[in-house]
NUBA-591454 format. One record per atom (N, C-alpha, C, O): x, y, z. Coordinates in steps of 0.05 Angstrom, whole numbers, plus 5000, padded with zeros to 4 digits. Atoms other than C-alpha are relative to their C-alpha. Layout:
<bafis>
<bafi><u>X</u><v>Y</v><w>Z</w></bafi>
...
</bafis>
This chain:
<bafis>
<bafi><u>4981</u><v>5014</v><w>5016</w></bafi>
<bafi><u>1414</u><v>2012</v><w>8865</w></bafi>
<bafi><u>5020</u><v>5018</v><w>4985</w></bafi>
<bafi><u>5042</u><v>5010</v><w>4979</w></bafi>
<bafi><u>4982</u><v>4981</v><w>5013</w></bafi>
<bafi><u>1444</u><v>2074</v><w>8832</w></bafi>
<bafi><u>5025</u><v>5003</v><w>5017</w></bafi>
<bafi><u>5047</u><v>5004</v><w>5006</w></bafi>
<bafi><u>4978</u><v>4997</v><w>4983</w></bafi>
<bafi><u>1488</u><v>2082</v><w>8893</w></bafi>
<bafi><u>5019</u><v>4977</v><w>4998</w></bafi>
<bafi><u>5044</u><v>4980</v><w>4997</w></bafi>
<bafi><u>4984</u><v>5023</v><w>5003</w></bafi>
<bafi><u>1513</u><v>2011</v><w>8887</w></bafi>
<bafi><u>5016</u><v>5000</v><w>4974</w></bafi>
<bafi><u>5040</u><v>4993</v><w>4974</w></bafi>
<bafi><u>4986</u><v>4998</v><w>5026</w></bafi>
<bafi><u>1531</u><v>2021</v><w>8814</w></bafi>
<bafi><u>5022</u><v>5020</v><w>5001</w></bafi>
<bafi><u>5044</u><v>5016</v><w>4991</w></bafi>
<bafi><u>4980</u><v>4979</v><w>4998</w></bafi>
<bafi><u>1568</u><v>2086</v><w>8830</w></bafi>
<bafi><u>5022</u><v>4990</v><w>5018</w></bafi>
<bafi><u>5046</u><v>4995</v><w>5013</w></bafi>
<bafi><u>4979</u><v>5010</v><w>4982</w></bafi>
<bafi><u>1604</u><v>2052</v><w>8888</w></bafi>
<bafi><u>5017</u><v>4980</v><w>4987</w></bafi>
<bafi><u>5042</u><v>4980</v><w>4991</w></bafi>
<bafi><u>4984</u><v>5020</v><w>5014</w></bafi>
<bafi><u>1626</u><v>1994</v><w>8845</w></bafi>
<bafi><u>5020</u><v>5013</v><w>4981</w></bafi>
<bafi><u>5043</u><v>5004</v><w>4980</w></bafi>
<bafi><u>4981</u><v>4986</v><w>5018</w></bafi>
<bafi><u>1657</u><v>2042</v><w>8795</w></bafi>
<bafi><u>5022</u><v>5013</v><w>5017</w></bafi>
<bafi><u>5045</u><v>5015</v><w>5008</w></bafi>
<bafi><u>4981</u><v>4987</v><w>4982</w></bafi>
<bafi><u>1691</u><v>2078</v><w>8853</w></bafi>
<bafi><u>5021</u><v>4980</v><w>5011</w></bafi>
<bafi><u>5044</u><v>4986</v><w>5012</w></bafi>
<bafi><u>4982</u><v>5020</v><w>4989</w></bafi>
<bafi><u>1720</u><v>2014</v><w>8883</w></bafi>
<bafi><u>5022</u><v>4992</v><w>4980</w></bafi>
<bafi><u>5045</u><v>4988</v><w>4988</w></bafi>
<bafi><u>4980</u><v>5008</v><w>5020</w></bafi>
<bafi><u>1756</u><v>1997</v><w>8818</w></bafi>
<bafi><u>5022</u><v>5021</v><w>4997</w></bafi>
<bafi><u>5044</u><v>5014</v><w>4987</w></bafi>
<bafi><u>4979</u><v>4979</v><w>5003</w></bafi>
<bafi><u>1793</u><v>2063</v><w>8819</w></bafi>
<bafi><u>5012</u><v>5008</v><w>5027</w></bafi>
<bafi><u>5030</u><v>5026</v><w>5028</w></bafi>
<bafi><u>4991</u><v>4992</v><w>4973</w></bafi>
<bafi><u>1806</u><v>2066</v><w>8894</w></bafi>
<bafi><u>5030</u><v>4999</v><w>5003</w></bafi>
<bafi><u>5042</u><v>5017</v><w>5015</w></bafi>
<bafi><u>4971</u><v>5002</v><w>4996</w></bafi>
<bafi><u>1878</u><v>2042</v><w>8890</w></bafi>
<bafi><u>5015</u><v>5022</v><w>4987</w></bafi>
<bafi><u>5035</u><v>5032</v><w>4998</w></bafi>
<bafi><u>4986</u><v>4978</v><w>5013</w></bafi>
<bafi><u>1899</u><v>2096</v><w>8841</w></bafi>
<bafi><u>4992</u><v>5027</v><w>5013</w></bafi>
<bafi><u>5008</u><v>5045</v><w>5015</w></bafi>
<bafi><u>5009</u><v>4975</v><w>4987</w></bafi>
<bafi><u>1856</u><v>2150</v><w>8875</w></bafi>
<bafi><u>5014</u><v>5005</v><w>5026</w></bafi>
<bafi><u>5019</u><v>5028</v><w>5034</w></bafi>
<bafi><u>4988</u><v>4997</v><w>4973</w></bafi>
<bafi><u>1889</u><v>2137</v><w>8942</w></bafi>
<bafi><u>5029</u><v>5012</v><w>4998</w></bafi>
<bafi><u>5039</u><v>5023</v><w>5018</w></bafi>
<bafi><u>4973</u><v>4988</v><w>5003</w></bafi>
<bafi><u>1957</u><v>2159</v><w>8914</w></bafi>
<bafi><u>5000</u><v>5024</v><w>4982</w></bafi>
<bafi><u>5021</u><v>5037</v><w>4979</w></bafi>
<bafi><u>5003</u><v>4977</v><w>5017</w></bafi>
<bafi><u>1931</u><v>2213</v><w>8868</w></bafi>
<bafi><u>4994</u><v>5025</v><w>5017</w></bafi>
<bafi><u>4983</u><v>5022</v><w>5039</w></bafi>
<bafi><u>5007</u><v>4976</v><w>4985</w></bafi>
<bafi><u>1926</u><v>2285</v><w>8890</w></bafi>
<bafi><u>4970</u><v>5004</v><w>5003</w></bafi>
<bafi><u>4955</u><v>4997</v><w>4985</w></bafi>
<bafi><u>5028</u><v>4995</v><w>4995</w></bafi>
<bafi><u>1860</u><v>2304</v><w>8921</w></bafi>
<bafi><u>4991</u><v>5023</v><w>4982</w></bafi>
<bafi><u>5006</u><v>5043</v><w>4978</w></bafi>
<bafi><u>5011</u><v>4978</v><w>5016</w></bafi>
<bafi><u>1816</u><v>2347</v><w>8877</w></bafi>
<bafi><u>4972</u><v>5008</v><w>5010</w></bafi>
<bafi><u>4958</u><v>4992</v><w>5022</w></bafi>
<bafi><u>5027</u><v>4992</v><w>4993</w></bafi>
<bafi><u>1754</u><v>2388</v><w>8890</w></bafi>
<bafi><u>4979</u><v>4984</v><w>4986</w></bafi>
<bafi><u>4957</u><v>4979</v><w>4997</w></bafi>
<bafi><u>5019</u><v>5015</v><w>5015</w></bafi>
<bafi><u>1719</u><v>2349</v><w>8836</w></bafi>
<bafi><u>4994</u><v>4973</v><w>5014</w></bafi>
<bafi><u>4972</u><v>4964</v><w>5014</w></bafi>
<bafi><u>5004</u><v>5025</v><w>4985</w></bafi>
<bafi><u>1730</u><v>2285</v><w>8876</w></bafi>
<bafi><u>4981</u><v>5004</v><w>5024</w></bafi>
<bafi><u>4964</u><v>4988</v><w>5029</w></bafi>
<bafi><u>5017</u><v>4994</v><w>4977</w></bafi>
<bafi><u>1698</u><v>2318</v><w>8936</w></bafi>
<bafi><u>4971</u><v>5004</v><w>4992</w></bafi>
<bafi><u>4953</u><v>4994</v><w>5005</w></bafi>
<bafi><u>5027</u><v>4995</v><w>5010</w></bafi>
<bafi><u>1638</u><v>2342</v><w>8896</w></bafi>
<bafi><u>4987</u><v>4974</v><w>4992</w></bafi>
<bafi><u>4963</u><v>4970</v><w>4998</w></bafi>
<bafi><u>5012</u><v>5026</v><w>5008</w></bafi>
<bafi><u>1628</u><v>2272</v><w>8867</w></bafi>
<bafi><u>4994</u><v>4983</v><w>5025</w></bafi>
<bafi><u>4974</u><v>4969</v><w>5025</w></bafi>
<bafi><u>5005</u><v>5016</v><w>4976</w></bafi>
<bafi><u>1634</u><v>2240</v><w>8936</w></bafi>
<bafi><u>4974</u><v>5010</v><w>5014</w></bafi>
<bafi><u>4958</u><v>4993</v><w>5023</w></bafi>
<bafi><u>5024</u><v>4989</v><w>4987</w></bafi>
<bafi><u>1580</u><v>2287</v><w>8964</w></bafi>
<bafi><u>4976</u><v>4993</v><w>4983</w></bafi>
<bafi><u>4955</u><v>4986</v><w>4994</w></bafi>
<bafi><u>5023</u><v>5007</v><w>5017</w></bafi>
<bafi><u>1535</u><v>2274</v><w>8904</w></bafi>
<bafi><u>4993</u><v>4970</v><w>5003</w></bafi>
<bafi><u>4970</u><v>4963</v><w>5003</w></bafi>
<bafi><u>5005</u><v>5028</v><w>4996</w></bafi>
<bafi><u>1543</u><v>2199</v><w>8914</w></bafi>
<bafi><u>4986</u><v>4995</v><w>5027</w></bafi>
<bafi><u>4968</u><v>4979</v><w>5029</w></bafi>
<bafi><u>5013</u><v>5002</v><w>4974</w></bafi>
<bafi><u>1525</u><v>2207</v><w>8988</w></bafi>
<bafi><u>4971</u><v>5009</v><w>4998</w></bafi>
<bafi><u>4953</u><v>4996</v><w>5009</w></bafi>
<bafi><u>5027</u><v>4990</v><w>5004</w></bafi>
<bafi><u>1464</u><v>2248</v><w>8968</w></bafi>
<bafi><u>4983</u><v>4979</v><w>4986</w></bafi>
<bafi><u>4960</u><v>4974</v><w>4994</w></bafi>
<bafi><u>5014</u><v>5020</v><w>5014</w></bafi>
<bafi><u>1443</u><v>2194</v><w>8919</w></bafi>
<bafi><u>4994</u><v>4976</v><w>5018</w></bafi>
<bafi><u>4972</u><v>4964</v><w>5016</w></bafi>
<bafi><u>5005</u><v>5022</v><w>4982</w></bafi>
<bafi><u>1451</u><v>2140</v><w>8972</w></bafi>
<bafi><u>4977</u><v>5006</v><w>5019</w></bafi>
<bafi><u>4961</u><v>4988</v><w>5024</w></bafi>
<bafi><u>5023</u><v>4992</v><w>4983</w></bafi>
<bafi><u>1404</u><v>2178</v><w>9018</w></bafi>
<bafi><u>4974</u><v>4999</v><w>4985</w></bafi>
<bafi><u>4953</u><v>4991</v><w>4995</w></bafi>
<bafi><u>5024</u><v>5001</v><w>5017</w></bafi>
<bafi><u>1355</u><v>2185</v><w>8961</w></bafi>
<bafi><u>4991</u><v>4971</v><w>4996</w></bafi>
<bafi><u>4968</u><v>4964</v><w>4997</w></bafi>
<bafi><u>5006</u><v>5028</v><w>5006</w></bafi>
<bafi><u>1360</u><v>2110</v><w>8946</w></bafi>
<bafi><u>4987</u><v>4986</v><w>5024</w></bafi>
<bafi><u>4971</u><v>4968</v><w>5020</w></bafi>
<bafi><u>5013</u><v>5013</v><w>4976</w></bafi>
<bafi><u>1341</u><v>2092</v><w>9018</w></bafi>
<bafi><u>4975</u><v>5014</v><w>5009</w></bafi>
<bafi><u>4962</u><v>5006</v><w>5028</w></bafi>
<bafi><u>5026</u><v>4987</v><w>4995</w></bafi>
<bafi><u>1283</u><v>2140</v><w>9017</w></bafi>
<bafi><u>4999</u><v>5023</v><w>5019</w></bafi>
<bafi><u>4977</u><v>5030</v><w>5028</w></bafi>
<bafi><u>5001</u><v>4976</v><w>4983</w></bafi>
<bafi><u>1303</u><v>2199</v><w>9060</w></bafi>
<bafi><u>4994</u><v>5023</v><w>4981</w></bafi>
<bafi><u>5009</u><v>5029</v><w>4963</w></bafi>
<bafi><u>5009</u><v>4978</v><w>5017</w></bafi>
<bafi><u>1266</u><v>2258</v><w>9030</w></bafi>
<bafi><u>5020</u><v>5024</v><w>5004</w></bafi>
<bafi><u>5029</u><v>5029</v><w>5026</w></bafi>
<bafi><u>4981</u><v>4978</v><w>4999</w></bafi>
<bafi><u>1311</u><v>2317</v><w>9013</w></bafi>
<bafi><u>4990</u><v>5024</v><w>5017</w></bafi>
<bafi><u>5007</u><v>5039</v><w>5026</w></bafi>
<bafi><u>5010</u><v>4978</v><w>4983</w></bafi>
<bafi><u>1266</u><v>2365</v><w>9051</w></bafi>
<bafi><u>4998</u><v>4991</v><w>5030</w></bafi>
<bafi><u>4988</u><v>5006</v><w>5047</w></bafi>
<bafi><u>5000</u><v>5011</v><w>4973</w></bafi>
<bafi><u>1273</u><v>2321</v><w>9113</w></bafi>
<bafi><u>5023</u><v>5012</v><w>5017</w></bafi>
<bafi><u>5045</u><v>5016</v><w>5006</w></bafi>
<bafi><u>4979</u><v>4989</v><w>4982</w></bafi>
<bafi><u>1312</u><v>2349</v><w>9173</w></bafi>
<bafi><u>5024</u><v>4981</v><w>5002</w></bafi>
<bafi><u>5047</u><v>4989</v><w>5004</w></bafi>
<bafi><u>4978</u><v>5020</v><w>4999</w></bafi>
<bafi><u>1352</u><v>2284</v><w>9177</w></bafi>
<bafi><u>5018</u><v>5001</v><w>4976</w></bafi>
<bafi><u>5042</u><v>5000</v><w>4978</w></bafi>
<bafi><u>4984</u><v>4998</v><w>5025</w></bafi>
<bafi><u>1373</u><v>2289</v><w>9104</w></bafi>
<bafi><u>5019</u><v>5023</v><w>5001</w></bafi>
<bafi><u>5043</u><v>5021</v><w>4995</w></bafi>
<bafi><u>4983</u><v>4975</v><w>4999</w></bafi>
<bafi><u>1399</u><v>2360</v><w>9115</w></bafi>
<bafi><u>5022</u><v>4997</v><w>5020</w></bafi>
<bafi><u>5045</u><v>5004</v><w>5014</w></bafi>
<bafi><u>4980</u><v>5003</v><w>4980</w></bafi>
<bafi><u>1436</u><v>2342</v><w>9179</w></bafi>
<bafi><u>5022</u><v>4981</v><w>4991</w></bafi>
<bafi><u>5046</u><v>4986</v><w>4994</w></bafi>
<bafi><u>4980</u><v>5019</v><w>5010</w></bafi>
<bafi><u>1470</u><v>2281</v><w>9148</w></bafi>
<bafi><u>5016</u><v>5011</v><w>4977</w></bafi>
<bafi><u>5041</u><v>5008</v><w>4977</w></bafi>
<bafi><u>4986</u><v>4988</v><w>5023</w></bafi>
<bafi><u>1487</u><v>2318</v><w>9084</w></bafi>
<bafi><u>5019</u><v>5021</v><w>5009</w></bafi>
<bafi><u>5042</u><v>5023</v><w>4999</w></bafi>
<bafi><u>4983</u><v>4979</v><w>4991</w></bafi>
<bafi><u>1515</u><v>2378</v><w>9120</w></bafi>
<bafi><u>5025</u><v>4989</v><w>5014</w></bafi>
<bafi><u>5047</u><v>4998</v><w>5010</w></bafi>
<bafi><u>4977</u><v>5013</v><w>4986</w></bafi>
<bafi><u>1559</u><v>2333</v><w>9164</w></bafi>
<bafi><u>5019</u><v>4988</v><w>4979</w></bafi>
<bafi><u>5043</u><v>4992</v><w>4981</w></bafi>
<bafi><u>4983</u><v>5013</v><w>5019</w></bafi>
<bafi><u>1584</u><v>2292</v><w>9105</w></bafi>
<bafi><u>5016</u><v>5021</v><w>4983</w></bafi>
<bafi><u>5040</u><v>5017</v><w>4978</w></bafi>
<bafi><u>4987</u><v>4980</v><w>5016</w></bafi>
<bafi><u>1599</u><v>2354</v><w>9064</w></bafi>
<bafi><u>5022</u><v>5015</v><w>5016</w></bafi>
<bafi><u>5044</u><v>5020</v><w>5006</w></bafi>
<bafi><u>4980</u><v>4987</v><w>4982</w></bafi>
<bafi><u>1635</u><v>2387</v><w>9123</w></bafi>
<bafi><u>5024</u><v>4982</v><w>5003</w></bafi>
<bafi><u>5047</u><v>4991</v><w>5000</w></bafi>
<bafi><u>4978</u><v>5019</v><w>4995</w></bafi>
<bafi><u>1676</u><v>2325</v><w>9138</w></bafi>
<bafi><u>5017</u><v>4996</v><w>4974</w></bafi>
<bafi><u>5041</u><v>4995</v><w>4976</w></bafi>
<bafi><u>4986</u><v>5004</v><w>5025</w></bafi>
<bafi><u>1694</u><v>2316</v><w>9064</w></bafi>
<bafi><u>5018</u><v>5024</v><w>4994</w></bafi>
<bafi><u>5041</u><v>5020</v><w>4985</w></bafi>
<bafi><u>4985</u><v>4975</v><w>5007</w></bafi>
<bafi><u>1717</u><v>2388</v><w>9055</w></bafi>
<bafi><u>5019</u><v>5010</v><w>5021</w></bafi>
<bafi><u>5035</u><v>5028</v><w>5016</w></bafi>
<bafi><u>4982</u><v>4991</v><w>4979</w></bafi>
<bafi><u>1753</u><v>2396</v><w>9121</w></bafi>
<bafi><u>5017</u><v>4977</v><w>5011</w></bafi>
<bafi><u>5040</u><v>4973</v><w>5003</w></bafi>
<bafi><u>4986</u><v>5021</v><w>4986</w></bafi>
<bafi><u>1773</u><v>2336</v><w>9164</w></bafi>
<bafi><u>5014</u><v>4981</v><w>4981</w></bafi>
<bafi><u>5038</u><v>4976</v><w>4983</w></bafi>
<bafi><u>4989</u><v>5020</v><w>5018</w></bafi>
<bafi><u>1783</u><v>2285</v><w>9108</w></bafi>
<bafi><u>5020</u><v>5013</v><w>4980</w></bafi>
<bafi><u>5038</u><v>5000</v><w>4971</w></bafi>
<bafi><u>4983</u><v>4986</v><w>5019</w></bafi>
<bafi><u>1816</u><v>2337</v><w>9063</w></bafi>
<bafi><u>5028</u><v>5006</v><w>5012</w></bafi>
<bafi><u>5047</u><v>5009</v><w>4997</w></bafi>
<bafi><u>4974</u><v>4994</v><w>4988</w></bafi>
<bafi><u>1872</u><v>2349</v><w>9113</w></bafi>
<bafi><u>5020</u><v>4978</v><w>4998</w></bafi>
<bafi><u>5044</u><v>4983</v><w>4997</w></bafi>
<bafi><u>4982</u><v>5023</v><w>4998</w></bafi>
<bafi><u>1901</u><v>2279</v><w>9111</w></bafi>
<bafi><u>4996</u><v>4982</v><w>4976</w></bafi>
<bafi><u>4992</u><v>4958</v><w>4979</w></bafi>
<bafi><u>5006</u><v>5016</v><w>5023</w></bafi>
<bafi><u>1892</u><v>2255</v><w>9040</w></bafi>
<bafi><u>5024</u><v>4986</v><w>4988</w></bafi>
<bafi><u>5021</u><v>4969</v><w>4970</w></bafi>
<bafi><u>4977</u><v>5013</v><w>5011</w></bafi>
<bafi><u>1963</u><v>2233</v><w>9027</w></bafi>
<bafi><u>5005</u><v>4972</v><w>5012</w></bafi>
<bafi><u>5009</u><v>4953</v><w>4997</w></bafi>
<bafi><u>4995</u><v>5025</v><w>4987</w></bafi>
<bafi><u>1971</u><v>2178</v><w>9078</w></bafi>
<bafi><u>4987</u><v>4999</v><w>5028</w></bafi>
<bafi><u>4985</u><v>5019</v><w>5041</w></bafi>
<bafi><u>5011</u><v>5003</v><w>4973</w></bafi>
<bafi><u>1938</u><v>2150</v><w>9140</w></bafi>
<bafi><u>5021</u><v>5006</v><w>5022</w></bafi>
<bafi><u>5014</u><v>5013</v><w>5044</w></bafi>
<bafi><u>4979</u><v>4994</v><w>4981</w></bafi>
<bafi><u>2006</u><v>2160</v><w>9173</w></bafi>
<bafi><u>5001</u><v>5030</v><w>5007</w></bafi>
<bafi><u>5013</u><v>5037</v><w>5028</w></bafi>
<bafi><u>5001</u><v>4971</v><w>4995</w></bafi>
<bafi><u>1994</u><v>2235</v><w>9169</w></bafi>
<bafi><u>4980</u><v>5008</v><w>5021</w></bafi>
<bafi><u>4982</u><v>5030</v><w>5032</w></bafi>
<bafi><u>5021</u><v>4993</v><w>4981</w></bafi>
<bafi><u>1934</u><v>2232</v><w>9216</w></bafi>
<bafi><u>5012</u><v>4999</v><w>5028</w></bafi>
<bafi><u>5023</u><v>4978</v><w>5036</w></bafi>
<bafi><u>4988</u><v>4999</v><w>4974</w></bafi>
<bafi><u>1957</u><v>2254</v><w>9285</w></bafi>
<bafi><u>4983</u><v>4984</v><w>5020</w></bafi>
<bafi><u>4959</u><v>4981</v><w>5017</w></bafi>
<bafi><u>5014</u><v>5014</v><w>4979</w></bafi>
<bafi><u>1940</u><v>2213</v><w>9347</w></bafi>
<bafi><u>4984</u><v>5020</v><w>5017</w></bafi>
<bafi><u>4992</u><v>5044</v><w>5019</w></bafi>
<bafi><u>5015</u><v>4984</v><w>4981</w></bafi>
<bafi><u>1888</u><v>2240</v><w>9395</w></bafi>
<bafi><u>4980</u><v>5020</v><w>4988</w></bafi>
<bafi><u>4971</u><v>5038</v><w>5001</w></bafi>
<bafi><u>5020</u><v>4982</v><w>5012</w></bafi>
<bafi><u>1842</u><v>2275</v><w>9345</w></bafi>
<bafi><u>4973</u><v>4997</v><w>5014</w></bafi>
<bafi><u>4965</u><v>4975</v><w>5021</w></bafi>
<bafi><u>5027</u><v>5001</v><w>4988</w></bafi>
<bafi><u>1775</u><v>2293</v><w>9376</w></bafi>
<bafi><u>4979</u><v>4995</v><w>4978</w></bafi>
<bafi><u>4982</u><v>5004</v><w>4955</w></bafi>
<bafi><u>5023</u><v>5005</v><w>5018</w></bafi>
<bafi><u>1711</u><v>2268</v><w>9343</w></bafi>
<bafi><u>4981</u><v>5024</v><w>5004</w></bafi>
<bafi><u>4972</u><v>5029</v><w>5026</w></bafi>
<bafi><u>5018</u><v>4977</v><w>4998</w></bafi>
<bafi><u>1668</u><v>2329</v><w>9328</w></bafi>
<bafi><u>4972</u><v>4993</v><w>5008</w></bafi>
<bafi><u>4962</u><v>4972</v><w>5000</w></bafi>
<bafi><u>5028</u><v>5004</v><w>4993</w></bafi>
<bafi><u>1600</u><v>2335</v><w>9359</w></bafi>
<bafi><u>4983</u><v>5015</v><w>4979</w></bafi>
<bafi><u>4987</u><v>5039</v><w>4974</w></bafi>
<bafi><u>5017</u><v>4989</v><w>5020</w></bafi>
<bafi><u>1547</u><v>2347</v><w>9306</w></bafi>
<bafi><u>4971</u><v>4998</v><w>5010</w></bafi>
<bafi><u>4963</u><v>4978</v><w>5022</w></bafi>
<bafi><u>5028</u><v>4999</v><w>4991</w></bafi>
<bafi><u>1475</u><v>2367</v><w>9321</w></bafi>
<bafi><u>4982</u><v>5008</v><w>4977</w></bafi>
<bafi><u>4991</u><v>5011</v><w>4955</w></bafi>
<bafi><u>5019</u><v>4990</v><w>5020</w></bafi>
<bafi><u>1413</u><v>2388</v><w>9284</w></bafi>
<bafi><u>5008</u><v>5028</v><w>4990</w></bafi>
<bafi><u>5001</u><v>5035</v><w>4967</w></bafi>
<bafi><u>4991</u><v>4973</v><w>5007</w></bafi>
<bafi><u>1444</u><v>2457</v><w>9283</w></bafi>
<bafi><u>5027</u><v>5001</v><w>4986</w></bafi>
<bafi><u>5036</u><v>5022</v><w>4977</w></bafi>
<bafi><u>4974</u><v>5001</v><w>5013</w></bafi>
<bafi><u>1511</u><v>2434</v><w>9254</w></bafi>
<bafi><u>5022</u><v>4994</v><w>5020</w></bafi>
<bafi><u>5017</u><v>4982</v><w>5041</w></bafi>
<bafi><u>4976</u><v>5005</v><w>4984</w></bafi>
<bafi><u>1581</u><v>2432</v><w>9283</w></bafi>
<bafi><u>4997</u><v>5012</v><w>5028</w></bafi>
<bafi><u>4989</u><v>5035</v><w>5031</w></bafi>
<bafi><u>5002</u><v>4991</v><w>4973</w></bafi>
<bafi><u>1583</u><v>2437</v><w>9359</w></bafi>
<bafi><u>5020</u><v>5023</v><w>5006</w></bafi>
<bafi><u>5042</u><v>5023</v><w>4996</w></bafi>
<bafi><u>4984</u><v>4976</v><w>4993</w></bafi>
<bafi><u>1611</u><v>2501</v><w>9389</w></bafi>
<bafi><u>5026</u><v>4992</v><w>5013</w></bafi>
<bafi><u>5046</u><v>5006</v><w>5011</w></bafi>
<bafi><u>4976</u><v>5009</v><w>4986</w></bafi>
<bafi><u>1662</u><v>2461</v><w>9430</w></bafi>
<bafi><u>5022</u><v>4991</v><w>4980</w></bafi>
<bafi><u>5045</u><v>4987</v><w>4988</w></bafi>
<bafi><u>4981</u><v>5009</v><w>5020</w></bafi>
<bafi><u>1696</u><v>2439</v><w>9365</w></bafi>
<bafi><u>5008</u><v>5022</v><w>4980</w></bafi>
<bafi><u>5031</u><v>5022</v><w>4971</w></bafi>
<bafi><u>4995</u><v>4979</v><w>5021</w></bafi>
<bafi><u>1691</u><v>2499</v><w>9318</w></bafi>
<bafi><u>5023</u><v>5018</v><w>5007</w></bafi>
<bafi><u>5029</u><v>5036</v><w>4991</w></bafi>
</bafis>
């Protein structure tokens, strides 16, 4: 339920956040919220699945999503979806 409460607070600020400059603090909070959501559904932090999901979310937050934070119109057509494995980002994408 902690995740739901944090998400509700986020939804109310979404319209202003979408036009505000991206900040590292926003990224850190998004990753912390994702971590809490995994905790809330019972994935243990020492679990391999928790680490793989967290690593992917943190990578996507700090790279892919960070590139196009001004407008959806900035996202180019034809972007490849990265392959992620237990070992992290696939070699064909890096």
